[in-house]
C-alpha positions as CSV (number, residue, x, y, z in Angstrom):
1,M,96.5,83.6,20.6
2,S,94.2,83.0,23.5
3,K,95.4,85.5,26.4
4,D,94.8,82.0,28.6
5,N,98.3,80.6,26.7
6,W,100.5,83.5,26.2
7,N,103.8,83.1,27.9
8,D,106.4,84.8,29.7
9,E,107.7,86.7,27.2
10,E,104.6,88.0,26.2
11,V,103.3,88.7,28.7
12,G,107.4,91.0,29.6
13,R,107.2,92.8,25.7
14,W,104.1,94.1,26.5
15,L,104.3,95.1,30.2
16,K,107.5,97.0,28.7
17,S,104.6,98.8,25.8
18,V,102.0,99.8,27.8
19,P,103.4,104.2,29.1
20,K,104.9,104.7,32.2
21,P,103.1,107.5,34.0
22,E,103.9,111.0,34.8
23,D,103.0,114.1,37.1
24,R,103.9,117.7,35.3
25,R,102.9,119.5,37.5
26,S,105.2,121.4,39.6
27,R,106.3,120.7,43.8
28,E,104.8,124.6,44.2
29,E,101.2,123.3,42.7
30,I,101.1,120.3,44.7
31,L,101.9,121.9,47.8
32,S,99.3,124.2,47.0
33,R,97.0,122.0,46.6
34,L,97.4,120.0,49.5
35,K,97.6,123.2,51.7
36,D,93.9,124.1,50.0
37,D,92.8,120.6,50.7
38,P,90.0,120.6,54.3
39,R,90.6,117.5,55.1
40,L,94.4,118.5,56.4
41,R,93.4,121.6,57.0
42,E,91.1,120.6,59.8
43,K,91.9,118.6,62.7
44,Q,89.3,115.8,64.0
45,Q,87.9,115.9,67.8
46,S,89.7,112.9,69.3
47,R,87.2,111.7,71.7
48,R,88.3,111.2,75.5
49,R,89.9,108.8,77.1
50,K,91.2,108.1,80.4
51,W,94.3,106.2,80.7
52,I,94.3,102.6,81.5
53,P,96.5,101.2,83.7
54,A,99.4,98.3,82.0
55,G,97.9,95.7,84.1
56,V,94.3,96.0,83.1
57,A,95.8,96.2,79.0
58,V,96.9,93.3,79.3
59,A,94.1,91.3,81.5
60,A,92.7,92.5,78.9
61,L,94.7,91.5,76.1
62,L,95.3,88.0,77.7
63,A,91.4,87.7,77.4
64,V,90.6,88.3,74.0
65,G,94.4,85.9,73.0
66,V,92.3,82.5,75.3
67,M,89.0,83.2,73.4
68,I,89.8,83.7,69.8
69,P,91.4,79.7,69.3
70,S,88.0,78.8,70.7
71,L,86.4,80.3,68.5
72,M,88.2,79.4,65.5
73,G,87.4,75.4,66.3
74,G,89.0,72.1,65.2
75,G,89.9,74.9,61.7
76,S,92.7,75.6,63.8
77,E,95.6,74.2,64.5
78,M,97.0,76.1,67.3
79,S,95.7,75.3,70.9
80,M,94.7,77.4,73.0
81,N,97.7,77.4,75.6
82,D,99.9,78.0,72.6
83,A,97.8,81.9,72.2
84,A,97.7,82.4,74.8
85,T,101.0,82.3,75.8
86,G,101.9,83.8,72.6
87,N,99.5,87.0,73.6
88,S,101.0,87.9,76.8
89,R,104.3,88.4,75.2
90,D,102.9,90.9,72.8
91,A,99.9,92.0,75.7
92,V,103.2,93.0,78.3
93,Q,105.2,94.3,75.3
94,M,102.3,96.9,74.3
95,A,101.7,97.4,77.8
96,T,105.2,98.7,78.6
97,E,105.1,100.8,75.4
98,S,101.5,102.3,76.3
99,D,104.0,103.1,79.9
100,S,106.8,104.9,77.9
101,R,104.4,106.9,76.0
102,T,102.2,107.9,79.2
103,E,105.4,109.3,81.3
104,T,105.7,111.7,78.5
105,G,102.1,113.0,78.0
106,S,99.1,114.4,79.1
107,V,96.8,112.5,81.6
108,E,93.3,114.0,81.3
109,E,91.4,114.9,84.4
110,S,88.2,113.6,85.4
111,S,85.2,116.3,85.8
112,A,85.7,116.3,89.5
113,L,89.1,118.3,88.6
114,S,87.9,120.2,86.4
115,D,86.2,123.3,87.8
116,Q,88.3,123.2,90.5
117,S,90.4,126.7,90.5
118,P,94.2,126.6,90.1
119,D,94.7,126.7,93.8
120,E,92.9,123.9,94.3
121,G,94.3,121.9,91.6
122,T,97.6,121.7,92.7
123,E,99.7,118.5,93.5
124,L,99.7,117.3,97.3
125,F,102.8,115.3,96.2
126,S,106.5,117.6,95.3
127,A,107.8,115.2,91.9
128,G,110.4,113.4,94.3
129,T,107.8,112.0,96.9
130,S,107.5,108.4,97.3
131,M,106.9,105.8,99.0
132,D,110.1,105.4,100.9
133,G,108.5,108.1,102.7
134,L,106.0,105.7,104.6
135,V,105.6,106.8,107.7
136,S,104.3,103.1,109.2
137,G,102.7,100.2,107.5
138,A,100.2,100.7,109.9
139,V,98.6,103.9,111.4
140,Y,98.1,104.0,115.0
141,P,95.5,106.5,116.8
142,D,98.2,107.2,119.2
143,K,100.4,108.5,116.8
144,L,97.3,110.9,114.8
145,E,98.4,113.9,116.9
146,G,97.5,117.1,114.8
147,L,96.5,115.1,112.0
148,V,93.8,113.4,110.1
149,P,93.2,110.6,108.3
150,F,92.2,109.8,104.4
151,R,92.3,106.4,103.2
152,I,92.2,105.7,99.6
153,G,92.7,102.7,97.2
154,L,95.7,103.3,94.7
155,V,96.2,101.2,92.1
156,E,99.0,99.4,90.6
157,A,99.0,96.8,87.4
158,A,95.5,96.2,88.9
159,N,96.1,95.6,92.1
160,V,94.4,98.0,95.1
161,I,96.4,98.5,97.8
162,P,94.8,101.4,100.6
163,V,97.3,103.8,101.6
164,T,95.8,106.3,104.4
165,I,97.7,109.5,103.7
166,L,98.1,112.1,106.7
167,I,96.7,115.5,106.8
168,P,97.3,118.5,109.3
169,D,95.1,119.8,111.7
170,E,95.7,123.1,109.7
171,K,95.4,122.3,106.0
172,I,92.0,120.4,106.9
173,G,90.8,124.3,109.1
174,A,92.4,126.3,105.7
175,D,90.2,124.1,103.4
176,F,86.9,123.1,105.4
177,G,86.9,126.1,107.7
178,S,84.4,124.9,110.9
179,E,83.5,121.7,109.2
180,V,84.6,119.2,109.6
181,P,84.8,116.6,106.9
182,G,84.0,113.2,106.2
183,Q,85.3,111.1,103.8
184,V,83.1,112.4,100.5
185,E,84.7,115.6,100.7
186,L,88.2,114.5,101.8
187,Y,87.5,112.5,98.0
188,N,87.3,115.1,96.4
189,R,89.4,118.0,97.8
190,Y,92.6,115.6,98.0
191,A,92.3,112.6,95.4
192,P,92.9,115.1,93.1
193,Q,95.4,116.6,93.9
194,I,97.5,113.9,94.8
195,D,100.7,112.4,92.0
196,E,99.9,108.4,92.1
197,E,102.7,108.1,89.9
198,A,105.3,109.9,92.0
199,L,104.6,107.2,94.3
200,G,104.7,104.6,92.5
201,F,101.0,103.4,91.2
202,D,99.1,104.2,88.3
203,D,96.8,107.3,87.5
204,Y,93.8,106.8,88.9
205,H,92.1,109.1,90.5
206,P,90.1,111.1,90.7
207,Y,86.9,108.8,88.9
208,D,86.4,109.2,85.7
209,G,83.2,111.6,87.0
210,T,81.9,113.1,90.4
211,V,81.3,111.6,93.9
212,S,78.9,113.0,96.5
213,G,77.0,111.4,99.8
214,E,74.2,112.4,102.1
215,E,75.1,110.6,105.6
216,G,76.7,107.7,105.0
217,E,75.2,106.6,101.1
218,V,77.7,107.8,98.8
219,T,77.0,108.1,94.9
220,L,79.3,107.7,92.2
221,T,77.9,109.1,88.8
222,L,80.0,107.8,86.6
223,N,81.0,109.7,82.6
224,G,79.4,107.6,79.2
225,S,83.8,107.4,78.6
226,H,85.1,106.0,81.7
227,S,87.3,102.8,80.9
228,Y,86.3,100.6,83.7
229,D,84.8,97.5,81.8
230,I,87.0,97.2,79.7
231,A,88.0,93.5,81.3
232,S,87.5,91.7,84.3
233,A,90.7,92.7,86.2
234,A,88.9,96.1,84.7
235,I,86.1,95.9,87.0
236,G,87.7,93.9,89.7
237,A,90.1,96.8,90.3
238,F,87.0,99.3,90.3
239,T,85.8,98.0,92.3
240,E,88.1,97.1,94.7
241,S,88.9,100.6,94.9
242,V,85.7,101.9,96.0
243,Q,85.4,99.8,98.8
244,E,88.6,100.8,100.0
245,T,88.3,104.2,99.8
246,F,85.1,104.1,100.8
247,R,84.5,101.4,103.7
248,S,83.7,103.4,106.5
249,E,80.4,105.0,104.5
250,E,77.2,102.6,104.5
251,S,76.5,102.2,100.8
252,V,77.7,103.4,98.2
253,I,75.7,103.6,94.6
254,V,77.4,103.3,91.0
255,Q,74.6,105.3,88.1
256,G,75.2,106.5,84.6
257,E,75.1,110.1,84.0
258,D,71.3,110.0,83.1
259,G,71.3,108.8,86.6
260,A,70.3,104.8,85.9
261,P,72.6,101.9,86.9
262,A,75.8,101.9,85.6
263,E,76.4,100.2,83.1
264,F,79.2,98.0,82.7
265,D,80.1,95.4,79.9
266,Q,80.2,91.4,80.9
267,V,77.8,92.0,83.8
268,G,75.3,94.9,82.6
269,P,73.8,97.1,85.5
270,L,76.3,97.5,88.8
271,P,74.9,97.1,92.1
272,E,75.8,98.4,94.7
273,I,78.6,98.4,95.4
274,P,78.9,96.0,98.7
275,L,80.9,97.9,101.3
276,E,81.5,95.5,104.3
277,Q,83.7,92.7,103.3
278,E,84.3,90.3,106.3
279,G,88.3,89.8,107.0
280,A,91.4,90.2,104.4
281,V,95.6,88.2,105.4
282,Y,97.7,91.3,105.0
283,F,101.1,90.4,103.2
284,A,104.0,92.6,101.7
285,Y,103.3,93.7,98.6
286,E,106.5,95.0,96.3
287,K,105.2,97.6,93.0
288,S,107.2,97.6,90.2
289,D,108.7,100.9,91.6
290,G,110.4,98.3,94.1
291,T,109.1,100.1,97.1
292,T,107.7,97.4,99.9
293,V,103.6,98.3,101.2
294,L,101.8,96.0,102.9
295,A,98.5,94.6,101.0
296,P,95.5,92.1,102.1
297,D,94.5,89.9,100.2
298,R,90.1,88.9,100.4
299,H,90.1,86.0,98.4
300,L,91.4,83.6,101.4
301,G,88.3,83.3,103.3
302,P,89.9,82.7,106.1
303,A,86.9,81.2,109.1
304,D,87.7,83.4,111.6
305,A,91.0,86.0,112.6
306,A,92.8,83.3,114.1
307,E,92.9,80.8,111.1
308,A,93.5,84.2,108.8
309,I,97.0,84.7,111.3
310,G,98.0,81.8,110.6
311,L,97.4,81.7,107.1
312,M,100.2,85.3,106.9
313,K,102.9,82.9,107.2
314,D,101.7,81.1,103.5
315,R,102.9,82.3,100.3
316,T,99.0,82.2,98.6
317,N,100.3,83.6,95.2
318,D,102.9,85.2,93.3
319,L,102.2,88.7,93.9
320,Y,102.2,88.9,97.8
321,E,105.7,87.5,100.1
322,P,105.0,86.8,104.1
323,V,105.4,89.1,106.7
324,V,105.7,85.8,109.1
325,P,108.4,83.9,109.2
326,E,107.3,80.1,108.4
327,E,109.9,79.0,111.0
328,A,107.6,81.2,113.6
329,D,105.8,78.6,115.8
330,F,102.6,80.5,117.8
331,T,99.5,80.1,118.7
332,V,96.2,82.0,118.4
333,E,93.9,82.5,121.1
334,L,90.9,84.2,120.5
335,P,88.7,85.9,123.3
336,D,85.6,84.9,124.8
337,D,85.1,88.5,126.5
338,G,86.6,91.6,125.1
339,D,88.6,92.8,121.8
340,V,91.6,91.9,122.6
341,M,93.5,88.4,121.1
342,T,96.3,87.1,122.0
343,I,99.1,85.8,119.6
344,R,102.0,83.2,122.3
345,F,105.5,82.0,120.6
346,E,106.1,78.3,121.6
347,E,109.5,79.7,121.5
348,P,110.7,82.9,122.6
349,F,110.6,84.9,119.1
350,D,113.4,87.8,118.9
351,F,112.5,90.2,116.9
352,S,116.4,91.5,116.4
353,G,117.4,89.3,113.7
354,L,114.6,90.3,112.1
355,D,115.7,93.2,109.1
356,K,114.0,96.4,111.4
357,Q,111.6,97.3,108.3
358,D,110.6,93.0,108.0
359,A,109.7,93.1,112.2
360,S,107.7,95.7,111.6
361,R,105.2,94.9,108.7
362,M,105.3,91.6,111.0
363,I,103.5,93.7,113.4
364,D,101.6,95.7,111.8
365,G,100.8,92.6,109.1
366,M,99.6,91.2,112.3
367,A,97.6,94.1,113.2
368,L,95.9,94.9,110.2
369,T,94.9,91.5,109.7
370,A,93.0,91.1,113.1
371,A,91.2,94.7,112.8
372,E,89.5,93.1,110.0
373,Y,87.7,91.6,113.2
374,D,87.3,94.3,114.6
375,L,90.0,93.0,117.1
376,R,93.5,94.1,119.0
377,I,96.5,92.1,119.0
378,Q,98.5,91.1,122.1
379,I,101.8,89.3,121.5
380,E,103.6,87.4,123.8
381,N,107.1,85.9,124.6
382,A,108.7,88.1,122.1
383,F,111.1,90.8,122.8
384,H,113.9,93.6,121.1
385,P,110.1,94.7,119.0
386,P,111.5,96.9,116.5
387,E,111.4,101.1,118.0
388,G,108.3,103.2,119.2
389,Y,106.2,99.3,119.9
390,R,104.9,97.8,123.0
391,L,104.8,94.3,123.7
392,E,104.3,94.5,127.1
393,E,100.6,95.2,126.5
394,P,97.7,94.9,123.3
395,L,98.7,97.1,120.3
396,Q,95.8,99.5,119.5
397,L,93.4,99.5,116.6
398,P,95.6,100.9,113.1
399,L,92.8,103.0,112.1
400,G,94.0,102.0,108.3
401,P,97.1,100.5,106.3
402,N,100.2,102.6,105.2
403,G,101.4,105.6,106.4
404,L,101.8,108.4,104.0
405,G,103.0,111.4,105.6
406,M,101.7,114.0,103.0
407,D,104.0,117.4,102.1
408,I,102.0,120.3,101.0
409,I,102.8,122.3,98.2
410,E,100.9,126.0,98.8
């Protein structure tokens, strides 16, 4: 009979006739051979990876989810929208699991920290520190006696939030002696010591590389293993964090270990990062830990400071909350001469009708938005401001947003 005509009964008889395989080795012999196997005895070295924030991972997976259906062409019955929706759920789940694993593991430090002594690596914040200890939404010069402001762009879910850390003069003197540190020196000294996760941010700093500078020109030399180009969201977060951190400098050059311009997937060689940013509108941003900070939206493109202040009442996207009530009716006058713009309420505005924190954020947000245009604000026809604010005279030009007092662990 041809094999092609075998029926089930004949196949069954044939299978039963096949002898069963047997392993006559003892357990001790098997265990001994496993112990002697060099493949099990030698661990392969894992590649150094810097943890990628969950928001960037989600963005990367969403991008892949959108690209796959388009590559499949007409042979697929699944639409691009369906693919994006399905992959977004998977991405969120994977990002959540990644966060959970990261909390129990350690994150490798960049080379900027590797050469420091144990004392220099001590974290500046205790485990109990959080953004609940926010000193103010804006840092004003008259509150800086005995303190040095250190601005840094922290990252949460691919969103960059500028924070101003207030360092006591005594600490600066102990760390730098008679030298007056610039932004690069402050970054290299203190960025590795910030417990970003305790503050509700991603573990992002120090950069995966080294930072140097001379006469306002900053050079950021990235390690070859950096992950800042894994997706467009990662590139955007990296660029904005550099801009927020070194905005007081003249220029930032990003290069590879060979000294050539750093190569970024999707964009190629990364050119010089521009530090001059024209205009921003400040909104309230609630982080995933439930705390609220002030954040600049630099994508609205207002024509001038007056238009920027007017946009503070609008909900421009799902990330930000307006800090100015929608019912607040006011006019904005730009100065013909000088640096003071006037915000005049059409009807008397009572700040006591707002929660104290909301009232403070409203005033600080207006001051910070005007400061993007190098202007101070004078608020008129308003009364009962929160404690510490005087509306009889123009507010000082803020030096930075989200002032945070620093508890030093010696």
